[in-house]
Structures are given as C-alpha cells and as structure tokens.
BATIRO-314009 format. One line per 3 residues: their letters; for each residue x, y, z of N, C-alpha, C. Coordinates in nm, 2 decimals, decimal comma, padded with zeros to 4 digits. Layout:
<pts>
A = X:Y:Z:X:Y:Z:X:Y:Z | ...
</pts>
This chain:
<pts>
XXX = 02,12:05,05:00,42:02,24:05,07:00,36:02,27:04,98:00,23 | 02,23:04,84:00,26:02,25:04,75:00,15:02,16:04,78:00,03 | 02,05:04,83:00,06:01,95:04,87:-00,05:02,01:04,99:-00,14
XXX = 02,07:05,09:-00,06:02,13:05,20:-00,14:02,25:05,15:-00,22 | 02,33:05,07:-00,17:02,44:05,01:-00,25:02,40:04,93:-00,37 | 02,29:04,85:-00,36:02,24:04,78:-00,46:02,20:04,89:-00,57
XXX = 02,12:04,99:-00,52:02,07:05,09:-00,62:02,19:05,16:-00,69 | 02,30:05,19:-00,62:02,42:05,24:-00,69:02,48:05,15:-00,79 | 02,48:05,03:-00,75:02,54:04,92:-00,84:02,45:04,91:-00,96
XXX = 02,33:04,90:-00,95:02,24:04,90:-01,06:02,24:05,01:-01,15 | 02,25:05,13:-01,09:02,26:05,26:-01,18:02,40:05,25:-01,25 | 02,50:05,20:-01,19:02,63:05,20:-01,26:02,62:05,10:-01,38
XXX = 02,55:04,99:-01,36:02,53:04,90:-01,47:02,45:04,95:-01,57 | 02,34:05,04:-01,54:02,27:05,11:-01,65:02,35:05,20:-01,73 | 02,44:05,27:-01,65:02,52:05,37:-01,71:02,62:05,30:-01,81
XXX = 02,67:05,20:-01,77:02,76:05,12:-01,86:02,69:05,08:-01,99 | 02,56:05,03:-01,96:02,48:04,97:-02,06:02,44:05,09:-02,17 | 02,40:05,21:-02,10:02,35:05,31:-02,19:02,47:05,37:-02,27
XXX = 02,58:05,40:-02,21:02,69:05,45:-02,28:02,75:05,35:-02,39 | 02,75:05,23:-02,35:02,81:05,13:-02,43:02,73:05,11:-02,56 | 02,61:05,08:-02,54:02,52:05,05:-02,65:02,48:05,17:-02,73
XXX = 02,48:05,28:-02,66:02,46:05,41:-02,73:02,56:05,45:-02,81 | 02,69:05,44:-02,77:02,81:05,47:-02,84:02,83:05,39:-02,96 | 02,80:05,26:-02,95:02,81:05,17:-03,07:02,69:05,20:-03,17
XXX = 02,58:05,24:-03,13:02,48:05,27:-03,22:02,52:05,41:-03,28 | 02,57:05,50:-03,21:02,61:05,63:-03,26:02,70:05,61:-03,38 | 02,79:05,51:-03,39:02,87:05,50:-03,50:02,80:05,46:-03,62
XXX = 02,68:05,39:-03,61:02,59:05,37:-03,73:02,52:05,50:-03,77 | 02,48:05,57:-03,67:02,40:05,69:-03,69:02,49:05,79:-03,76 | 02,63:05,80:-03,72:02,71:05,90:-03,78:02,72:05,88:-03,93
XXX = 02,74:05,75:-03,97:02,74:05,72:-04,12:02,60:05,77:-04,19 | 02,50:05,74:-04,13:02,38:05,79:-04,18:02,36:05,93:-04,19 | 02,41:06,00:-04,08:02,40:06,14:-04,07:02,48:06,21:-04,20
XXX = 02,61:06,16:-04,22:02,69:06,20:-04,33:02,61:06,17:-04,46 | 02,56:06,05:-04,48:02,47:06,03:-04,61:02,37:06,14:-04,62 | 02,30:06,16:-04,50:02,18:06,26:-04,52:02,23:06,39:-04,55
XXX = 02,33:06,44:-04,49:02,38:06,58:-04,51:02,44:06,59:-04,66 | 02,49:06,47:-04,71:02,55:06,47:-04,85:02,44:06,45:-04,95 | 02,32:06,44:-04,91:02,20:06,41:-05,00:02,21:06,29:-05,07
XXX = 02,27:06,18:-05,01:02,28:06,04:-05,08:02,17:05,95:-05,04 | 02,04:06,00:-05,07:01,92:05,93:-05,03:01,92:05,79:-05,10 | 01,95:05,80:-05,23:01,94:05,67:-05,31:02,03:05,56:-05,27
XXX = 02,11:05,59:-05,17:02,20:05,48:-05,13:02,14:05,40:-05,02 | 02,02:05,45:-04,96:01,96:05,40:-04,85:01,84:05,31:-04,89 | 01,80:05,21:-04,81:01,69:05,13:-04,84:01,56:05,19:-04,80
XXX = 01,45:05,15:-04,86:01,32:05,20:-04,82:01,24:05,07:-04,78 | 01,26:05,03:-04,67:01,20:04,90:-04,62:01,06:04,90:-04,59 | 01,00:05,01:-04,55:00,85:05,01:-04,53:00,77:05,11:-04,61
XXX = 00,84:05,15:-04,73:00,76:05,22:-04,82:00,73:05,37:-04,80 | 00,82:05,44:-04,71:00,80:05,58:-04,68:00,88:05,67:-04,78 | 00,97:05,60:-04,86:01,07:05,68:-04,95:01,19:05,67:-04,88
XXX = 01,30:05,67:-04,97:01,45:05,65:-04,92:01,49:05,77:-04,84 | 01,45:05,89:-04,88:01,49:06,02:-04,80:01,43:06,01:-04,66 | 01,30:05,98:-04,66:01,24:05,97:-04,52:01,29:05,86:-04,44
XXX = 01,31:05,75:-04,50:01,37:05,63:-04,42:01,51:05,67:-04,37 | 01,59:05,73:-04,44:01,72:05,77:-04,40:01,72:05,87:-04,29 | 01,62:05,97:-04,30:01,62:06,07:-04,20:01,56:06,02:-04,07
XXX = 01,47:05,92:-04,08:01,41:05,86:-03,96:01,52:05,78:-03,88 | 01,60:05,70:-03,96:01,70:05,62:-03,90:01,81:05,70:-03,86 | 01,84:05,82:-03,93:01,95:05,91:-03,87:01,89:05,97:-03,73
XXX = 01,78:06,00:-03,73:01,72:06,06:-03,61:01,73:05,94:-03,48 | 01,69:05,82:-03,53:01,70:05,72:-03,42:01,85:05,68:-03,39 | 01,93:05,65:-03,48:02,07:05,60:-03,46:02,17:05,71:-03,42
XXX = 02,14:05,83:-03,44:02,23:05,95:-03,41:02,18:06,02:-03,27 | 02,06:06,08:-03,31:02,02:06,17:-03,21:01,96:06,09:-03,08 | 01,88:05,99:-03,11:01,83:05,91:-02,99:01,93:05,83:-02,93
XXX = 02,04:05,79:-02,99:02,15:05,72:-02,93:02,22:05,82:-02,84 | 02,24:05,94:-02,89:02,30:06,04:-02,80:02,22:06,06:-02,66 | 02,08:06,08:-02,69:01,99:06,09:-02,58:02,01:05,98:-02,48
XXX = 02,02:05,85:-02,52:02,04:05,73:-02,43:02,17:05,75:-02,37 | 02,27:05,79:-02,44:02,41:05,79:-02,37:02,40:05,88:-02,25 | 02,33:06,01:-02,27:02,33:06,10:-02,16:02,22:06,07:-02,06
XXX = 02,14:05,98:-02,09:02,02:05,95:-02,01:01,91:06,06:-02,01 | 01,89:06,11:-02,12:01,79:06,21:-02,14:01,68:06,16:-02,21 | 01,55:06,16:-02,14:01,43:06,11:-02,21:01,46:05,97:-02,26
XXX = 01,53:05,89:-02,18:01,58:05,76:-02,21:01,47:05,66:-02,26 | 01,37:05,65:-02,19:01,26:05,55:-02,23:01,20:05,59:-02,37 | 01,18:05,72:-02,38:01,12:05,77:-02,52:01,23:05,76:-02,63
XXX = 01,36:05,78:-02,59:01,46:05,77:-02,70:01,48:05,62:-02,74 | 01,46:05,54:-02,66:01,48:05,39:-02,69:01,37:05,34:-02,79 | 01,25:05,40:-02,79:01,14:05,35:-02,88:01,17:05,36:-03,03
XXX = 01,22:05,47:-03,08:01,26:05,47:-03,22:01,37:05,37:-03,27 | 01,47:05,35:-03,16:01,57:05,25:-03,19:01,51:05,11:-03,19 | 01,42:05,08:-03,10:01,36:04,95:-03,09:01,28:04,92:-03,22
XXX = 01,21:05,03:-03,27:01,14:05,02:-03,39:01,24:05,00:-03,52 | 01,34:05,08:-03,51:01,42:05,07:-03,63:01,51:04,93:-03,63 | 01,54:04,87:-03,51:01,61:04,75:-03,52:01,51:04,63:-03,55
XXX = 01,38:04,66:-03,51:01,28:04,56:-03,55:01,26:04,55:-03,69 | 01,26:04,66:-03,77:01,24:04,67:-03,91:01,36:04,63:-03,97 | 01,49:04,65:-03,92:01,61:04,60:-03,98:01,60:04,45:-03,96
XXX = 01,57:04,39:-03,85:01,57:04,24:-03,84:01,46:04,17:-03,93 | 01,35:04,23:-03,92:01,23:04,16:-03,98:01,21:04,19:-04,13 | 01,25:04,31:-04,17:01,22:04,35:-04,31:01,35:04,36:-04,39
XXX = 01,45:04,43:-04,35:01,57:04,46:-04,43:01,65:04,33:-04,43 | 01,65:04,25:-04,32:01,74:04,12:-04,33:01,64:04,00:-04,31 | 01,52:04,02:-04,37:01,42:03,91:-04,37:01,47:03,78:-04,44
XXX = 01,55:03,79:-04,54:01,60:03,67:-04,61:01,73:03,63:-04,56 | 01,80:03,70:-04,47:01,92:03,66:-04,41:01,91:03,56:-04,30 | 02,02:03,49:-04,28:02,02:03,39:-04,16:02,00:03,47:-04,02
XXX = 01,97:03,38:-03,92:01,95:03,44:-03,78:02,09:03,49:-03,74 | 02,19:03,42:-03,74:02,32:03,44:-03,68:02,43:03,49:-03,78 | 02,52:03,56:-03,73:02,64:03,61:-03,82:02,72:03,49:-03,85
XXX = 02,73:03,38:-03,76:02,81:03,27:-03,79:02,75:03,21:-03,91 | 02,63:03,18:-03,92:02,56:03,12:-04,03:02,58:03,21:-04,15 | 02,56:03,33:-04,14:02,59:03,42:-04,25:02,73:03,41:-04,32
XXX = 02,82:03,41:-04,22:02,96:03,40:-04,26:02,98:03,26:-04,34 | 02,93:03,16:-04,29:02,94:03,03:-04,35:02,89:03,02:-04,49 | 02,76:03,08:-04,51:02,71:03,10:-04,64:02,79:03,18:-04,73
XXX = 02,85:03,29:-04,70:02,93:03,38:-04,76:03,06:03,30:-04,81 | 03,12:03,23:-04,72:03,24:03,16:-04,75:03,22:03,05:-04,84 | 03,11:02,97:-04,85:03,09:02,88:-04,93:03,04:02,92:-05,06
XXX = 03,01:03,06:-05,07:02,96:03,11:-05,20:02,80:03,09:-05,22 | 02,73:03,05:-05,12:02,59:03,05:-05,12:02,54:03,18:-05,10 | 02,60:03,29:-05,05:02,55:03,42:-05,03:02,64:03,51:-05,08
XXX = 02,60:03,64:-05,12:02,69:03,74:-05,16:02,74:03,84:-05,04 | 02,68:03,81:-04,92:02,72:03,88:-04,81:02,71:03,79:-04,68 | 02,76:03,84:-04,58:02,73:03,76:-04,46:02,64:03,84:-04,36
XXX = 02,54:03,91:-04,42:02,45:03,98:-04,34:02,36:03,88:-04,25 | 02,31:03,92:-04,14:02,23:03,84:-04,06:02,13:03,93:-03,98 | 02,04:03,86:-03,91:01,94:03,93:-03,83:02,00:03,97:-03,70
XXX = 02,10:03,89:-03,65:02,16:03,90:-03,52:02,20:04,03:-03,48 | 02,29:04,11:-03,55:02,32:04,25:-03,50:02,21:04,33:-03,46 | 02,10:04,33:-03,55:01,98:04,43:-03,52:01,92:04,38:-03,39
XXX = 01,91:04,24:-03,37:01,85:04,19:-03,24:01,93:04,23:-03,13 | 02,06:04,22:-03,15:02,16:04,25:-03,04:02,15:04,39:-02,99 | 02,11:04,48:-03,08:02,09:04,61:-03,04:01,95:04,64:-02,98
XXX = 01,86:04,57:-03,03:01,71:04,58:-02,99:01,70:04,55:-02,84 | 01,78:04,44:-02,79:01,75:04,39:-02,66:01,79:04,49:-02,55 | 01,91:04,55:-02,56:01,94:04,65:-02,46:01,85:04,77:-02,45
XXX = 01,80:04,82:-02,58:01,72:04,95:-02,58:01,58:04,89:-02,53 | 01,53:04,77:-02,55:01,41:04,73:-02,50:01,42:04,73:-02,34 | 01,53:04,69:-02,29:01,55:04,68:-02,14:01,54:04,82:-02,08
XXX = 01,60:04,92:-02,15:01,60:05,05:-02,10:01,47:05,12:-02,10 | 01,38:05,07:-02,18:01,24:05,11:-02,17:01,18:05,07:-02,04 | 01,21:04,96:-01,99:01,15:04,90:-01,86:01,23:04,96:-01,74
XXX = 01,35:04,98:-01,74:01,44:05,01:-01,63:01,45:05,16:-01,61 | 01,44:05,23:-01,72:01,49:05,38:-01,72:01,64:05,39:-01,72 | 01,69:05,52:-01,70:01,83:05,55:-01,72:01,91:05,52:-01,59
XXX = 01,84:05,52:-01,48:01,92:05,50:-01,36:01,96:05,64:-01,30 | 02,04:05,63:-01,19:02,06:05,75:-01,11:02,16:05,85:-01,18 | 02,25:05,79:-01,26:02,35:05,87:-01,32:02,31:05,91:-01,46
XXX = 02,21:06,00:-01,46:02,15:06,04:-01,58:02,09:06,18:-01,58 | 02,06:06,24:-01,69:01,99:06,37:-01,70:01,85:06,35:-01,64 | 01,79:06,24:-01,68:01,65:06,20:-01,64:01,64:06,21:-01,48
XXX = 01,73:06,15:-01,41:01,74:06,15:-01,26:01,75:06,30:-01,21 | 01,85:06,37:-01,28:01,87:06,51:-01,23:01,74:06,59:-01,24 | 01,66:06,57:-01,36:01,54:06,64:-01,37:01,43:06,60:-01,27
XXX = 01,43:06,47:-01,25:01,34:06,41:-01,15:01,36:06,49:-01,01 | 01,49:06,48:-00,97:01,52:06,54:-00,83:01,49:06,69:-00,84 | 01,51:06,76:-00,94:01,48:06,91:-00,94:01,33:06,92:-00,92
XXX = 01,25:06,85:-00,99:01,10:06,86:-00,99:01,06:06,82:-00,85 | 01,12:06,72:-00,78:01,09:06,68:-00,66:01,12:06,79:-00,55 | 01,24:06,86:-00,57:01,27:06,97:-00,48:01,18:07,09:-00,50
XXX = 01,14:07,11:-00,61:01,04:07,23:-00,65:00,90:07,21:-00,58 | 00,86:07,07:-00,60:00,73:07,04:-00,53:00,73:07,04:-00,39 | 00,84:07,02:-00,32:00,86:07,02:-00,19:00,85:07,16:-00,14
XXX = 00,91:07,26:-00,21:00,92:07,40:-00,18:00,79:07,46:-00,20 | 00,71:07,42:-00,29:00,58:07,47:-00,32:00,47:07,42:-00,23 | 00,51:07,31:-00,15:00,39:07,24:-00,07:00,33:07,13:-00,14
XX = 00,35:07,10:-00,26:00,30:06,98:-00,33:00,38:06,85:-00,30 | 00,31:06,75:-00,25:00,39:06,62:-00,24:00,35:06,52:-00,34
</pts>
C-alpha cells in the first residue's frame, strides 16, 4: 500500500513538473510560432549556422510542439530532447558572453556595463527539468502511461507476456 501511495505522489509531482515547465516553455514557443507564421525570420538568431529560418522553425518545434507534448505526457522522453538541445544552445552559444545569473546580468545592466540583463540562468533553469523528464518519464498521469497500459492489455489478450 505504501509503495502505491509513493508511486501516486511521484506521479503527481511529475504531472506538476510537466504542466508547469511545459506551460512556461509554451509561452516562449508561442512567440516564436507567431514570428514563424508572419515570416519574420530575420528577427531570429542563427546560433549554429543553419540559417535564421531553419533555426526559428526548429526552436518553434521544440518550444511549442514539444512543450505541448510534455504537458500532455505524450512521447515525453523524446519530446524533452529537442528542448534540452535548444536550451543547451541558448546557454552555451546564444548567451555565451552573458553572465551566469540574472542577478549579475541585472547588476551589469543597471551600472551601464551591459545593454541588457540577459544571462545563461533562464536557459539552464529550463534545461534541468526537461533533462529530469528524460530519466523519469511522464509518470502515471500521462498519455504515455495510457498507451503503455493499452499495449499491456492487448499483449495479455493475445497471449504475449
């Protein structure tokens, strides 16, 4: 009984994590989706040399569509991978010259030492939960679990275990 309660508690925690981090990421993806649909490729960075349009399309896919997938717990481990890659590129390439923390970025901006208060921290804060989901999966309250249970039922009916 204790093990089942722990499993439910862990799954609730994973649900909160998925919905929370996915929803916040979705807000970034929505802006990129609007840019993509408006053909505003020139406003987007090209951090790894793929071209601005392709970079925008890939980040829109990650931050909008993969974030939705994470929220619903569908192909969660796979959906987290493009998000991890995108956040790694954001922290290591896009913000390579920025300070590690937002506090330091704000201090530099306020003193006039920097034109913005950008930092590596936000990208890394997004990266960590998505990396965790690669290892944990979506939990019980997810489409992934529903699919797993359906497959298990089908295999029992067909005699495969």
